[in-house]
N, C-alpha and C positions, 0 to 999 in steps of 0.2 A: 542495271544496278538501282540508279533510285529508284524507282518504283520497288523497289523488290527492301530496298531498307523501309522504307515508308512503311510496308506490311509489316517488318517484322521486328520494327520498335515495338509495337502494342501489346503484343508478348510480354515483356518483361514489365511494361511498365502499368498495363491490365493487375498483373499479376503480383507485385508491388504492393498495389495498391490493395488489392486482396489480402497479400500477410498483412498488410497496417493491421487493416480492420481487425483480422484475424487474431494479431498480433493485441489488439485494443484491449477484444474482445476476451482473450487465453486469459488477460490480466488480470481483467477486472469483471469477468463475471464466471461466479461460482455455477456447480451444476452441469447437465448437458452439454450446453452449448460452450459454458468455456470447456468444457471436456474434449469435443468435439474438433473447438480452435485450435488448442496445443496441439493437437494430435496428428491435427492436419497442415499446418503450419511449417513443418519442417518440408515437405513434398512441393507444396505447395511455394516453397520460397527456392529449392533443387532446379523448376523449370522454372523460375523465372531469371535465377542466375545463368542457365543455359543458355538462356535466349539471349539475356544480355551481351554473352559472346558474341551470336549469331546476327544481332544486332549492329555491335563495336565493331565486328569485322567484315560486313555488310558495306557501315559505312566508309571506313576507313579505305575502300571499293572504290564508294561513288566520284572523286574525284583522286589525282597524282599530287601525294603529300608532298611535295612540294609547296602546290596551288594553298592544302588542306594552313599547312604551319604559318604562308602568308597572311592569310586574312582572320586578323582579332575576332574576329563573330565563328566562324567554322574553329578558331582557338578553344574559344569559349567555352560550345559545344561539345564540345571532345574531352575537353579539362573536366565539364560539368558529369557528360557519360561515364566517363574512369572516376569522378571521384562520387559519384553515384553509386555504380556497380564497388567499389570498394568498401563500399561503407553497407549494401546489404547484403554482401561477402563477412560482412562483420556479424551483423546481425543472424544471417545464417551458422555460422561458424559458436556462436553463440548461444542459439540454442539446440544445432546438434547435441554440443558439449555438455550443455547444463542439464538436457532434456528437461522435465518436469519440475525442478529448482528453477530452470532459468524465467519461470514466471513468478514465481516470489518473491515479497517483498522488495530489495530497494533494484537486485537484479531486474523486477519485472518495472521496474519503473523506467531502467537502462535502456532494457524493449524499447519501451515507450518513447521513449525522449528521440534514441535512436531510429527510431522509425516514420516516426514525424519528422526529422531531421532531411531521414532519406528519401521524401516521400517530394517535400519540399525542395530538393537536390534535381529529381526526376524530372519536376513541374521547368522546373529554370528550364532544362535539355530541353524538354519537348518542347520550350518554348521559344529559348535560342534554332532550334531545330526550326519552329514554326516560322523564326524569320529567316533563313535560309532556302526555304521555301514559299518565302516573298507572302507571306500572310501570318503575319502580326495579330495578337488575340489580346483580351483587356489584360494578363500576366506582366507583359508582358512593355505595355504600356502601365502599371505600376509598379513596374523594375525602372522602367527611368523617373517616374517621379520620386522614389526612395535613393535616386541619385545616380544608378546603374547604368555605365555608358555601352550597350549594349554591342556597342559598335567599334570598342577599342578590348586590348588584353586585360581580363583580369588579374589584378597582381595582389598577392599577398607579400605583407613586407616580412622585411629578414626577423624583426623582433618578435612576431605573432607564430609565425614557421618555427622561430625555435621554442617559445611557449607551447606548439602545440608537441612538438619532439620529446620536450618536456614533460609533459602530461600524462604524453603514452607511455614513457618511460618507466614514470610513477606507477601509471595505469598494471604495465607489467611486471612491475617487483610488486604493488601491493598483490595482482595474483597468483604468483609464484609464492608466498609469500601465505596466503591463504591454501596454498595447495597442499602445501607443505604440515599445514597445521593439522 
């Protein structure tokens, strides 16, 4: 099953990388290339999301859950995979619900920022997966230089979690207010 997981993770990673490029071009380029990117990115995002679900499911089958949850490195890998998938799910929903308007003005800037953060999250996920497979990368050395202990569990302080929840609530209220107008 380990080999299956290693193969499956490359599909969402490649498709999310393509989607990030398509979002950048869809927001920043006018003309035929921009229209093609805006028109095709939703299909790429949907395929990436399905691939991510398959990759996560196969990853959960690699080792017993007790072993995975007792290894800080594995917990971090799983956490980053779930965060990346959640963020790309939000991007997919924004593109699906927003249509062509999702790419204009401030909405387009939000898509670009979310795509860049999502790309960083899946890069960290892959780095941690490489550590689990015994193949550290230059990215893992960069993370260590930035002060991340890859072999200790990442923790989010409660104040930061509450701040994120408050910001999410404000965004939800603002979105619902704009929808009513």
